[in-house]
C-alpha positions as CSV (number, residue, x, y, z in Angstrom):
1,X,12.0,-6.6,-14.6
2,X,8.9,-8.4,-13.4
3,X,6.0,-9.4,-15.6
4,X,3.7,-6.8,-14.1
5,X,5.9,-3.9,-15.0
6,X,6.4,-5.3,-18.6
7,X,2.6,-5.4,-18.7
8,X,2.4,-1.7,-17.6
9,X,4.8,-0.8,-20.3
10,X,2.6,-2.4,-22.9
11,X,-0.5,-0.6,-21.6
12,X,1.3,2.7,-21.9
13,X,2.4,1.9,-25.4
14,X,-1.1,1.1,-26.4
15,X,-2.4,4.2,-24.6
16,X,-0.1,6.3,-26.8
17,X,-1.3,4.5,-29.9
18,X,-4.9,5.3,-29.1
19,X,-4.1,8.9,-28.3
20,X,-2.4,9.2,-31.7
21,X,-5.4,7.7,-33.4
22,X,-7.7,10.2,-31.7
23,X,-5.4,13.0,-32.8
24,X,-5.4,11.7,-36.4
25,X,-9.2,11.5,-36.3
26,X,-9.4,15.1,-35.0
27,X,-7.0,16.5,-37.5
28,X,-8.3,14.4,-40.3
29,X,-11.9,15.5,-39.8
30,X,-11.1,19.2,-40.0
31,X,-8.6,18.8,-42.9
32,X,-10.9,16.6,-45.0
33,X,-13.9,18.7,-44.1
34,X,-12.3,21.7,-45.7
35,X,-12.5,19.9,-49.0
36,X,-15.2,17.2,-48.6
37,X,-18.5,16.8,-46.9
38,X,-20.8,14.4,-45.0
39,X,-20.4,10.6,-45.7
40,X,-17.1,11.1,-47.6
41,X,-15.4,12.5,-44.4
42,X,-16.7,9.5,-42.3
43,X,-15.5,7.0,-44.9
44,X,-12.0,8.5,-45.2
45,X,-11.6,8.6,-41.4
46,X,-12.7,5.0,-41.0
47,X,-10.2,4.0,-43.7
48,X,-7.4,6.1,-42.0
49,X,-7.9,4.3,-38.6
50,X,-7.8,0.9,-40.3
51,X,-4.6,1.8,-42.2
52,X,-2.8,3.5,-39.3
53,X,-3.4,0.4,-37.1
54,X,-2.5,-2.0,-39.9
55,X,-5.9,-3.6,-39.8
56,X,-6.0,-4.3,-36.1
57,X,-8.6,-1.6,-35.3
58,X,-11.7,-0.3,-37.1
59,X,-13.7,2.8,-36.3
60,X,-17.5,3.4,-36.2
61,X,-18.8,6.9,-36.2
62,X,-22.4,8.0,-35.5
63,X,-23.6,11.5,-36.1
64,X,-21.1,14.3,-36.8
65,X,-21.4,18.0,-36.2
66,X,-18.7,20.3,-37.6
67,X,-18.2,24.1,-37.6
68,X,-15.1,24.8,-39.6
69,X,-15.1,28.6,-38.9
70,X,-15.1,28.2,-35.1
71,X,-13.1,25.0,-35.2
72,X,-15.7,23.0,-33.2
73,X,-16.5,19.4,-33.6
74,X,-18.9,17.0,-32.0
75,X,-19.1,13.3,-32.6
76,X,-21.8,11.0,-31.2
77,X,-21.2,7.3,-30.6
78,X,-17.6,6.9,-31.6
79,X,-16.3,3.4,-31.4
80,X,-12.8,2.0,-31.8
81,X,-13.1,-1.8,-32.2
82,X,-10.2,-4.3,-32.2
83,X,-10.4,-7.1,-34.8
84,X,-9.8,-10.2,-32.6
85,X,-10.1,-12.6,-35.7
86,X,-7.3,-10.7,-37.4
87,X,-5.2,-10.7,-34.2
88,X,-5.4,-14.5,-33.9
89,X,-4.4,-14.9,-37.6
90,X,-1.5,-12.6,-37.2
91,X,-0.2,-13.5,-33.7
92,X,2.0,-16.3,-34.9
93,X,3.4,-14.3,-37.8
94,X,4.0,-10.9,-36.2
95,X,5.2,-9.5,-32.8
96,X,1.8,-8.1,-31.8
97,X,1.2,-6.7,-28.4
98,X,-0.9,-9.1,-26.3
99,X,-3.1,-6.1,-25.2
100,X,-6.2,-5.0,-27.2
101,X,-8.4,-2.0,-26.5
102,X,-12.0,-1.3,-27.3
103,X,-13.2,2.2,-26.9
104,X,-16.8,3.4,-26.9
105,X,-17.5,7.1,-26.5
106,X,-20.9,8.7,-26.2
107,X,-19.8,12.2,-26.8
108,X,-16.5,13.4,-28.3
109,X,-15.9,17.2,-28.6
110,X,-13.2,19.3,-30.0
111,X,-13.1,23.1,-29.2
112,X,-11.3,25.7,-31.2
113,X,-9.3,23.7,-33.7
114,X,-7.2,26.1,-35.8
115,X,-7.8,24.6,-39.3
116,X,-5.8,27.3,-41.1
117,X,-2.7,26.5,-39.0
118,X,-3.1,22.8,-39.7
119,X,-3.4,23.3,-43.5
120,X,-0.9,26.0,-44.1
121,X,1.6,25.5,-41.3
122,X,1.2,21.8,-40.5
123,X,0.6,22.6,-36.9
124,X,-2.3,21.2,-34.8
125,X,-3.5,23.8,-32.3
126,X,-6.6,22.8,-30.2
127,X,-8.0,24.5,-27.1
128,X,-9.8,21.5,-25.7
129,X,-10.8,17.9,-26.4
130,X,-13.5,16.5,-24.2
131,X,-14.5,12.8,-24.1
132,X,-17.6,12.1,-22.1
133,X,-18.6,8.8,-20.6
134,X,-16.1,6.6,-22.4
135,X,-16.2,2.8,-21.9
136,X,-12.7,1.3,-22.3
137,X,-12.2,-2.5,-22.4
138,X,-8.8,-4.0,-22.2
139,X,-8.2,-7.6,-23.4
140,X,-5.0,-9.4,-22.5
141,X,-4.8,-12.1,-25.2
142,X,-2.6,-15.1,-25.6
143,X,0.9,-13.6,-26.4
144,X,2.3,-14.0,-29.9
145,X,4.8,-16.8,-30.3
146,X,7.2,-14.2,-31.7
147,X,6.4,-11.7,-29.0
148,X,9.4,-10.4,-27.0
149,X,9.4,-9.3,-23.4
150,X,11.3,-6.1,-24.2
151,X,12.3,-3.6,-21.6
152,X,10.0,-0.6,-21.7
153,X,11.6,2.1,-23.8
154,X,12.1,5.6,-22.6
155,X,10.3,6.7,-25.8
156,X,7.1,5.5,-24.1
157,X,7.3,8.6,-21.9
158,X,6.7,10.9,-24.9
159,X,4.2,11.3,-27.8
160,X,5.8,10.7,-31.2
161,X,5.2,13.5,-33.7
162,X,3.3,12.1,-36.7
163,X,5.0,12.5,-40.1
164,X,4.0,15.6,-42.0
165,X,3.4,17.7,-38.9
166,X,5.6,20.3,-37.3
167,X,3.9,20.5,-33.9
168,X,0.9,19.5,-31.9
169,X,-0.4,21.9,-29.1
170,X,-3.5,20.9,-27.1
171,X,-4.3,23.0,-24.0
172,X,-6.6,20.5,-22.4
173,X,-7.8,17.0,-22.8
174,X,-10.6,16.0,-20.4
175,X,-12.0,12.5,-20.0
176,X,-15.1,12.4,-17.7
177,X,-17.0,9.5,-16.1
178,X,-15.1,6.7,-17.9
179,X,-15.5,3.0,-17.2
180,X,-12.7,0.5,-17.5
181,X,-13.0,-3.3,-17.8
182,X,-10.0,-5.6,-17.9
183,X,-10.3,-9.2,-19.3
184,X,-7.4,-11.5,-19.0
185,X,-7.8,-14.2,-21.7
186,X,-4.2,-15.4,-21.6
187,X,-4.8,-18.2,-19.1
188,X,-7.2,-21.1,-18.9
189,X,-9.4,-19.2,-16.4
190,X,-11.0,-15.9,-17.4
191,X,-10.1,-13.0,-15.1
192,X,-12.3,-9.9,-15.1
193,X,-11.6,-6.7,-13.2
194,X,-13.6,-3.5,-13.4
195,X,-13.1,0.2,-12.6
196,X,-16.6,1.8,-12.3
197,X,-15.4,5.4,-12.6
198,X,-12.4,7.0,-14.1
199,X,-11.6,10.6,-15.0
200,X,-8.5,12.1,-16.7
201,X,-7.4,15.7,-17.1
202,X,-4.3,16.4,-19.3
203,X,-3.1,20.0,-19.5
204,X,-0.8,21.7,-22.0
205,X,0.4,19.0,-24.4
206,X,3.2,20.2,-26.7
207,X,4.7,17.8,-29.2
208,X,7.5,19.1,-31.5
209,X,11.1,18.5,-32.2
210,X,12.3,20.2,-29.0
211,X,9.8,18.7,-26.5
212,X,10.3,14.9,-26.4
213,X,9.0,14.1,-22.9
214,X,12.4,14.2,-21.2
215,X,11.1,16.5,-18.4
216,X,7.3,16.4,-19.0
217,X,5.7,13.0,-19.0
218,X,3.8,12.4,-22.3
219,X,4.7,16.0,-23.3
220,X,2.1,17.4,-20.8
221,X,2.5,19.9,-17.9
222,X,0.2,17.6,-15.9
223,X,-1.8,14.4,-16.2
224,X,-4.3,14.0,-13.4
225,X,-6.1,10.7,-13.1
226,X,-8.9,9.8,-10.6
227,X,-10.2,6.3,-10.3
228,X,-13.1,5.4,-8.0
229,X,-14.9,2.4,-6.6
230,X,-12.3,-0.3,-6.9
231,X,-12.8,-3.5,-5.0
232,X,-11.1,-6.9,-5.3
233,X,-10.8,-10.1,-3.3
234,X,-7.4,-11.4,-2.1
235,X,-6.1,-14.6,-3.6
236,X,-7.3,-16.8,-0.7
237,X,-10.8,-15.2,-0.8
238,X,-10.6,-14.4,2.9
239,X,-10.4,-10.6,2.5
240,X,-11.8,-7.8,0.3
241,X,-9.7,-4.8,-0.6
242,X,-11.7,-1.7,-1.4
243,X,-10.4,1.7,-2.5
244,X,-12.7,4.7,-2.5
245,X,-10.5,6.7,-4.8
246,X,-7.1,6.6,-6.4
247,X,-5.5,9.8,-7.7
248,X,-2.3,10.5,-9.6
249,X,-0.7,13.7,-10.8
250,X,2.4,13.8,-13.0
251,X,2.7,17.6,-12.5
252,X,3.1,17.3,-8.7
253,X,4.7,13.8,-8.8
254,X,2.1,12.5,-6.3
255,X,-0.2,9.5,-5.8
256,X,-2.9,9.1,-3.2
257,X,-5.4,6.5,-2.1
258,X,-8.5,7.6,-0.2
259,X,-10.5,5.1,1.8
260,X,-8.3,2.1,1.7
261,X,-10.1,-0.8,3.5
262,X,-9.0,-4.4,4.0
263,X,-12.2,-6.1,5.0
264,X,-12.3,-9.7,6.4
265,X,-15.0,-11.7,4.6
266,X,-15.7,-14.0,7.6
267,X,-16.4,-13.4,11.3
268,X,-13.9,-14.0,14.0
269,X,-14.9,-17.5,14.7
270,X,-15.0,-18.7,11.0
271,X,-12.0,-16.8,9.6
272,X,-9.2,-18.9,11.1
273,X,-11.1,-22.1,10.7
274,X,-11.3,-21.6,7.0
275,X,-7.5,-21.9,6.9
276,X,-7.3,-24.6,9.6
277,X,-4.4,-22.9,11.5
278,X,-3.7,-19.7,13.5
279,X,-3.5,-16.4,11.7
280,X,-4.2,-12.8,12.3
281,X,-7.6,-11.6,11.2
282,X,-7.0,-8.0,10.4
283,X,-9.5,-5.3,9.6
284,X,-7.5,-2.3,8.3
285,X,-8.7,1.1,7.3
286,X,-6.7,4.2,6.2
287,X,-8.4,7.5,5.5
288,X,-5.7,8.5,3.1
289,X,-2.3,7.2,1.9
290,X,-0.3,9.7,-0.1
291,X,3.1,9.5,-1.8
292,X,4.8,12.7,-2.6
293,X,8.0,13.4,-4.6
294,X,7.2,10.2,-6.4
295,X,9.5,9.3,-9.3
296,X,6.9,8.3,-11.8
297,X,9.3,7.9,-14.7
298,X,11.4,5.3,-12.8
299,X,8.2,3.6,-11.6
300,X,6.8,3.2,-15.1
301,X,10.1,2.3,-16.9
302,X,12.0,0.3,-14.3
303,X,9.3,-0.7,-11.8
304,X,11.3,1.2,-9.0
305,X,9.3,2.7,-6.1
306,X,11.1,5.9,-5.1
307,X,9.3,8.7,-3.1
308,X,10.4,11.5,-0.8
309,X,7.4,11.2,1.6
310,X,4.7,8.6,2.3
311,X,1.9,9.8,4.6
312,X,-0.7,7.5,6.2
313,X,-3.6,9.4,7.8
314,X,-6.3,8.0,10.1
315,X,-5.1,4.4,10.2
316,X,-7.4,2.0,12.1
317,X,-6.1,-1.5,12.7
318,X,-8.2,-4.2,14.4
319,X,-6.1,-7.4,14.8
320,X,-7.6,-10.5,16.2
321,X,-5.9,-13.9,16.9
322,X,-7.8,-17.1,17.9
323,X,-5.3,-19.1,19.9
324,X,-7.7,-22.0,20.3
325,X,-6.7,-23.1,16.8
326,X,-3.4,-25.0,16.3
327,X,-0.5,-23.0,14.9
328,X,0.5,-23.6,11.2
329,X,3.1,-26.4,11.2
330,X,6.6,-25.3,10.2
331,X,5.5,-21.7,9.5
332,X,8.2,-19.1,10.4
333,X,7.0,-15.5,9.8
334,X,9.8,-13.3,8.5
335,X,11.3,-10.4,10.4
336,X,10.6,-7.0,8.8
337,X,14.3,-6.8,7.8
338,X,13.9,-10.1,5.9
339,X,10.8,-8.8,4.1
340,X,12.6,-5.6,3.0
341,X,15.7,-7.5,1.7
342,X,13.6,-10.1,-0.2
343,X,11.5,-7.5,-2.1
344,X,11.8,-8.0,-5.8
345,X,10.9,-4.4,-6.4
346,X,13.4,-1.6,-5.8
347,X,12.2,0.5,-2.8
348,X,13.4,3.8,-1.5
349,X,11.2,6.0,0.6
350,X,13.0,8.8,2.5
351,X,10.3,9.3,5.1
352,X,7.1,7.5,6.1
353,X,4.7,9.4,8.5
354,X,1.7,8.1,10.4
355,X,-1.0,10.5,11.7
356,X,-3.9,9.8,14.0
357,X,-3.6,6.1,14.1
358,X,-5.3,3.5,16.3
359,X,-4.3,-0.2,16.8
360,X,-6.4,-2.8,18.6
361,X,-5.1,-6.3,19.4
362,X,-7.4,-9.0,20.6
363,X,-6.3,-12.5,21.6
364,X,-8.7,-15.4,22.6
365,X,-7.8,-18.5,24.6
366,X,-11.2,-19.1,26.2
367,X,-14.8,-17.9,25.8
368,X,-13.9,-14.2,25.6
369,X,-11.1,-12.4,23.9
370,X,-8.7,-10.2,25.8
371,X,-8.2,-6.7,24.2
372,X,-5.6,-4.0,24.4
373,X,-5.4,-0.9,22.2
374,X,-3.3,2.1,21.4
375,X,-4.7,5.3,20.0
376,X,-3.6,8.8,19.0
377,X,-0.6,7.2,17.2
378,X,2.0,9.4,15.5
379,X,5.1,7.9,14.0
380,X,8.0,8.8,11.6
381,X,10.1,6.2,9.8
382,X,13.2,7.3,7.9
383,X,15.4,5.3,5.5
384,X,12.9,2.7,4.3
385,X,14.9,1.1,1.5
386,X,16.5,-2.0,0.0
387,X,19.0,0.0,-2.0
388,X,22.1,-2.2,-2.0
389,X,24.5,0.8,-2.2
390,X,22.9,2.5,0.8
391,X,22.7,-0.6,2.8
392,X,26.3,-1.5,2.0
393,X,27.3,2.0,3.3
394,X,25.8,1.2,6.7
395,X,22.5,3.0,6.5
396,X,20.6,3.0,9.8
397,X,16.8,3.1,9.5
398,X,14.9,4.7,12.4
399,X,11.3,4.5,13.6
400,X,10.1,6.9,16.3
401,X,6.6,7.1,17.5
402,X,4.1,8.1,20.2
403,X,0.9,6.3,21.2
404,X,-1.5,6.2,24.2
405,X,-2.0,2.9,26.0
406,X,-5.8,2.3,26.4
407,X,-6.2,6.0,25.6
408,X,-4.7,6.9,29.0
409,X,-0.9,6.4,29.2
410,X,1.5,8.1,26.8
411,X,4.0,5.7,25.3
412,X,7.1,6.9,23.4
413,X,9.2,4.4,21.5
414,X,12.2,4.4,19.2
415,X,13.7,1.7,17.0
416,X,16.9,1.4,14.9
417,X,17.3,-1.2,12.1
418,X,20.2,-2.2,9.9
419,X,18.5,-3.9,7.0
420,X,21.7,-5.2,5.4
421,X,22.7,-7.5,8.2
422,X,21.1,-11.0,7.8
423,X,21.2,-11.5,11.5
424,X,18.4,-8.8,11.7
425,X,19.9,-6.7,14.4
426,X,17.9,-3.9,15.9
427,X,17.6,-1.8,19.0
428,X,14.7,-0.2,20.8
429,X,13.9,2.0,23.7
430,X,10.6,3.1,25.3
431,X,9.0,5.3,27.9
432,X,5.5,4.9,29.3
433,X,4.0,7.7,31.4
434,X,1.5,7.6,34.3
435,X,-1.4,5.3,33.9
436,X,-3.8,3.3,36.1
437,X,-2.8,-0.4,35.9
438,X,-6.4,-1.4,36.0
439,X,-6.7,-0.2,32.4
440,X,-5.0,-3.4,31.2
441,X,-7.6,-5.7,32.9
442,X,-9.6,-6.1,29.6
443,X,-6.6,-8.0,28.3
444,X,-5.2,-9.6,31.5
445,X,-8.4,-11.0,32.9
446,X,-9.3,-12.9,29.7
447,X,-5.9,-14.5,29.3
448,X,-4.7,-15.1,32.9
449,X,-6.6,-16.1,36.1
450,X,-5.7,-12.7,37.6
451,X,-7.0,-9.2,38.0
452,X,-5.3,-6.0,39.0
453,X,-7.4,-4.5,41.9
454,X,-5.3,-1.4,42.3
455,X,-2.0,0.1,41.1
456,X,-0.5,3.0,39.2
457,X,2.4,3.1,36.8
458,X,4.3,6.3,37.7
459,X,6.8,5.6,34.9
460,X,8.2,2.7,32.9
461,X,11.5,3.1,31.1
462,X,13.3,0.7,28.8
463,X,16.6,2.5,28.3
464,X,17.9,0.2,25.5
465,X,17.2,-3.3,24.3
466,X,19.6,-4.9,21.8
467,X,18.0,-7.6,19.7
468,X,18.6,-9.8,16.7
469,X,17.0,-12.8,15.0
470,X,17.6,-14.9,18.1
471,X,17.5,-13.0,21.4
472,X,16.7,-9.7,23.0
473,X,18.6,-8.3,26.1
474,X,18.3,-5.1,28.1
475,X,16.9,-3.5,31.2
476,X,13.5,-2.3,32.4
477,X,12.8,0.3,35.1
478,X,9.3,-0.1,36.4
479,X,8.1,2.7,38.8
480,X,4.7,1.8,40.3
481,X,2.7,2.2,43.6
482,X,-0.2,0.7,45.4
483,X,-0.2,-2.6,43.5
484,X,-2.7,-5.2,44.5
485,X,-3.4,-8.4,42.4
486,X,-6.3,-10.8,42.8
487,X,-6.2,-14.3,41.4
488,X,-9.5,-15.5,39.9
489,X,-11.1,-18.9,39.3
490,X,-14.0,-19.9,37.1
491,X,-15.8,-22.0,39.8
492,X,-16.1,-20.9,43.4
493,X,-15.8,-24.2,45.3
494,X,-14.5,-24.4,48.8
495,X,-11.2,-25.7,47.7
496,X,-10.8,-23.0,45.0
497,X,-11.6,-20.3,47.6
498,X,-8.9,-21.6,49.9
499,X,-6.4,-22.0,47.0
500,X,-7.2,-18.5,45.7
501,X,-6.7,-17.0,49.1
502,X,-3.3,-18.6,49.5
503,X,-2.2,-17.5,46.0
504,X,-3.4,-14.0,46.7
505,X,-1.4,-13.9,49.9
506,X,1.7,-15.2,48.2
507,X,1.4,-12.8,45.3
508,X,0.7,-9.7,47.2
509,X,2.6,-10.2,50.5
510,X,5.5,-12.4,49.7
511,X,6.4,-12.0,46.0
512,X,5.1,-8.7,44.6
513,X,6.1,-5.4,46.3
514,X,3.3,-2.9,46.5
515,X,5.6,-0.3,45.2
516,X,8.9,0.2,43.4
517,X,11.1,1.9,44.5
518,X,10.3,0.7,48.1
519,X,9.8,3.1,50.9
520,X,13.4,2.5,51.8
521,X,14.4,3.9,48.4
522,X,15.7,0.7,47.0
523,X,14.9,0.3,43.3
524,X,14.4,-3.1,41.7
525,X,15.7,-3.1,38.1
526,X,14.2,-5.7,35.7
527,X,16.5,-7.5,33.3
528,X,15.2,-8.3,29.8
529,X,16.2,-11.6,28.3
530,X,14.1,-13.5,25.8
531,X,14.9,-16.1,23.1
532,X,12.7,-15.4,20.1
533,X,10.0,-17.9,19.2
534,X,10.7,-18.1,15.4
535,X,7.2,-19.4,14.8
536,X,5.8,-16.0,15.8
537,X,6.2,-12.5,14.5
538,X,8.0,-9.4,15.7
539,X,5.1,-8.0,17.8
540,X,5.2,-11.2,19.9
541,X,9.0,-10.8,20.2
542,X,8.8,-7.2,21.4
543,X,6.0,-7.9,23.9
544,X,7.5,-11.1,25.4
545,X,10.9,-9.4,25.7
546,X,9.3,-6.5,27.7
547,X,7.3,-9.0,29.7
548,X,10.5,-10.8,30.9
549,X,11.6,-7.4,32.3
550,X,8.4,-6.9,34.2
551,X,8.6,-10.4,35.7
552,X,12.2,-9.7,36.6
553,X,11.2,-6.6,38.5
554,X,8.7,-8.8,40.5
555,X,11.5,-11.3,41.3
556,X,10.8,-13.9,38.7
557,X,14.1,-14.5,36.9
558,X,15.2,-17.2,34.4
559,X,18.6,-18.9,34.6
560,X,20.0,-16.4,32.1
561,X,18.6,-13.4,33.9
562,X,20.2,-14.6,37.2
563,X,23.5,-14.9,35.4
564,X,23.1,-11.4,34.0
565,X,22.4,-10.1,37.5
566,X,25.6,-11.8,38.8
567,X,27.6,-10.3,36.0
568,X,26.1,-6.9,36.6
569,X,26.9,-7.1,40.3
570,X,30.5,-8.0,39.6
571,X,30.9,-5.0,37.3
572,X,29.6,-2.7,40.0
573,X,31.9,-4.3,42.6
């Protein structure tokens, strides 16, 4: 169990404590009001809070309005204040939680409290509790020397029934326009995070001897939470993560994030230079990320991420790499399979779906960056997991997707992974439909001294490529027509003009066929063979592998590809 999930367990435990205190306040006000009045009520309630928290919290109550007949209560300026001096005195003598809460509520309302049921039947029955504009501050203190890092208990998933009561029934608890601040005082440097807006709706809480939260989290039919306006910087300070809204529902077992945005804090030129080595500057936006059939109980208690479906809608990725900067010495980006296996958190997502995505990749080696993009992206990934039992059984994870090259050519691709094997084996196939080859000039002309003057892809097929951590092999069928390539130079001197003319002649008339298959019907098949550069990621691996097949179609074959051609010819003979 990681430290973060132990912290979440403690937050939940304290949340339950505060909820119980509020219930005691509510029940106490009406019960004591039946016998006492005015200041006596307030004093008794304040004393009750101090006693129930063992001196750790005190309450301050402003004006109080009470209608016993209707069961309505309104409190103005309710505060729950932790005693930090008391905490520091006790932290070395007791196993106190390192989390303290401060609660400040402008308006606290109770609607239709059945006081007769509370007095005569020991049952709390309330129609609604409304808490308006609360300000909640959470302090993470230096942990007690006697504090234990206990595993979160399943009891945290239910509200304990206070002694002397038979049941608690609350139809609705509503918290509107709350603000949350978190201060981490446990380290040498103060860390402050803020949530500007938070709203909570809890429906149908029932606490009795029969309902102990085994099926309903915190004894409620549904707990809906909405948090807005979160933003935080990444650890290296190069990016800002902003989230427009986060929503969670225990009733529907779902979690969503609206308006996820990873924003680089520096322009293209400065971003990489802040690090001093090559990296991808990524601007990522997703309209919505939604997890359905989410096992919240396992997430809270065990830190396990289990979901039936994860949907990513309207993803926009802008990836830029400045290759004029040296690569990071000794850096070896992991393959996706390595990343899944090394996750410390248990992960099991049955299906991941991408809708309406767009990905742009830019690479710069000179004054201008070359750019290529894919839009109208749709993809489905099944079997995303690091579950050791499933991997041991030979689970095959599959990714299938569709995208449009430069918005014009339809690309279908399929991948299969075996995450268990440490050699990282995978296979892929692809099919590209008709597209004008001149569409790739925005990338080609900025990276190579060449330009496609004419040409059309009728079809490109990669039947199957077999790859692992070291090498990729396969075939590529490239059907094209009317291909003309022009070599370009930066300065038009007499010698450059002669050289360019010779290169153009060689490229177009001696090496590259204008069409494939030729007019005779002969088809040139490209062979894919590429040894992975382990200093680069999987995208580079895929692209360079496919590129060896394109070059092979044009007649440019490496030593390994020539051997593959000979072996293929022998098999046919």
